[in-house]
C-alpha positions as CSV (number, residue, x, y, z in Angstrom):
1,X,-21.0,-115.2,110.3
2,X,-17.6,-116.7,110.7
3,X,-16.6,-119.3,113.3
4,X,-15.2,-116.8,115.8
5,X,-18.3,-114.6,115.6
6,X,-20.5,-117.6,116.1
7,X,-18.6,-118.8,119.1
8,X,-18.6,-115.3,120.6
9,X,-22.4,-115.0,120.1
10,X,-23.0,-118.4,121.7
11,X,-20.8,-117.5,124.7
12,X,-22.6,-114.1,125.1
13,X,-26.0,-115.8,124.8
14,X,-25.0,-118.3,127.5
15,X,-23.9,-115.4,129.8
16,X,-27.2,-113.5,129.2
17,X,-29.2,-116.7,129.9
18,X,-27.4,-117.3,133.1
19,X,-27.9,-113.7,134.2
20,X,-31.6,-113.9,133.2
21,X,-31.0,-110.8,131.0
22,X,-31.9,-111.9,127.5
23,X,-35.1,-110.0,127.3
24,X,-37.7,-110.9,124.6
25,X,-36.6,-112.5,121.3
26,X,-36.8,-109.0,119.7
27,X,-34.7,-107.4,122.4
28,X,-32.2,-110.1,122.2
29,X,-32.0,-109.7,118.4
30,X,-31.4,-106.0,118.9
31,X,-28.6,-106.7,121.5
32,X,-26.9,-109.0,119.0
33,X,-27.7,-106.8,116.0
34,X,-29.2,-109.9,114.2
35,X,-32.7,-110.9,113.1
36,X,-35.1,-112.7,115.4
37,X,-34.8,-115.8,113.1
38,X,-31.0,-115.8,113.8
39,X,-31.8,-115.6,117.5
40,X,-33.9,-118.7,117.2
41,X,-31.1,-120.4,115.3
42,X,-28.6,-119.6,118.1
43,X,-31.0,-120.9,120.7
44,X,-31.5,-124.1,118.7
45,X,-27.7,-124.5,118.4
46,X,-27.2,-124.1,122.2
47,X,-30.0,-126.6,122.7
48,X,-28.2,-129.1,120.4
49,X,-25.2,-128.9,122.8
50,X,-27.4,-130.1,125.6
51,X,-28.9,-127.0,127.1
52,X,-32.5,-127.0,128.2
53,X,-33.7,-123.5,127.5
54,X,-37.1,-121.9,127.7
55,X,-38.6,-118.4,127.8
56,X,-39.8,-117.3,131.3
57,X,-42.7,-114.8,131.1
58,X,-42.1,-113.8,134.7
59,X,-38.5,-112.7,134.2
60,X,-39.0,-111.8,130.6
61,X,-35.8,-113.8,129.7
62,X,-34.6,-117.1,128.5
63,X,-33.5,-119.3,131.3
64,X,-31.9,-122.7,131.8
65,X,-34.2,-125.4,133.2
66,X,-31.2,-127.3,134.3
67,X,-27.9,-125.7,135.2
68,X,-25.7,-125.5,132.1
69,X,-22.4,-123.9,131.2
70,X,-21.4,-123.4,127.6
71,X,-17.6,-123.5,127.3
72,X,-15.2,-124.0,124.4
73,X,-11.8,-125.5,124.3
74,X,-9.8,-124.6,121.3
75,X,-6.7,-126.4,120.1
76,X,-4.9,-126.6,116.8
77,X,-2.3,-128.7,115.1
78,X,-0.3,-128.1,111.9
79,X,0.4,-130.8,109.4
80,X,2.2,-130.9,106.1
81,X,0.8,-132.9,103.1
82,X,1.9,-132.6,99.5
83,X,4.0,-129.5,100.2
84,X,1.0,-127.6,101.7
85,X,0.6,-126.6,105.3
86,X,-2.8,-127.6,106.9
87,X,-4.1,-126.2,110.2
88,X,-6.6,-128.5,112.0
89,X,-8.7,-126.6,114.5
90,X,-10.3,-128.8,117.2
91,X,-13.3,-127.4,118.9
92,X,-14.5,-129.2,122.0
93,X,-17.8,-128.3,123.5
94,X,-17.9,-130.1,126.9
95,X,-21.3,-130.6,128.3
96,X,-23.6,-133.5,129.3
97,X,-23.3,-135.2,125.9
98,X,-19.9,-133.8,124.7
99,X,-19.8,-133.1,121.0
100,X,-16.8,-132.3,119.0
101,X,-16.4,-130.5,115.7
102,X,-13.2,-130.6,113.7
103,X,-12.4,-128.0,111.0
104,X,-9.5,-128.0,108.6
105,X,-8.0,-125.1,106.7
106,X,-5.2,-124.9,104.1
107,X,-2.6,-122.3,104.9
108,X,-0.8,-120.9,101.8
């Protein structure tokens, strides 16, 4: 799964959690067309960004214990080094304990 697909899945997961519409892990896997194991990995990832998520038997959905909003701010800068053009992509995930990931790619 590439970066854009992963971000898209995390945003969709956040939306379904807020709507209390995830369904069971199997149903969620079917919605995303991924395995249940990958669903648990996505849940772990969103938890790593500060979300407190649990499965609610009553609503048959994952829910946030504390209000949480997953949002991504993308920015990029171009640099030249040794005759090559580099694109630095900055991903900021603002939340309670803001984490940042920086990725770099060489553009031919």
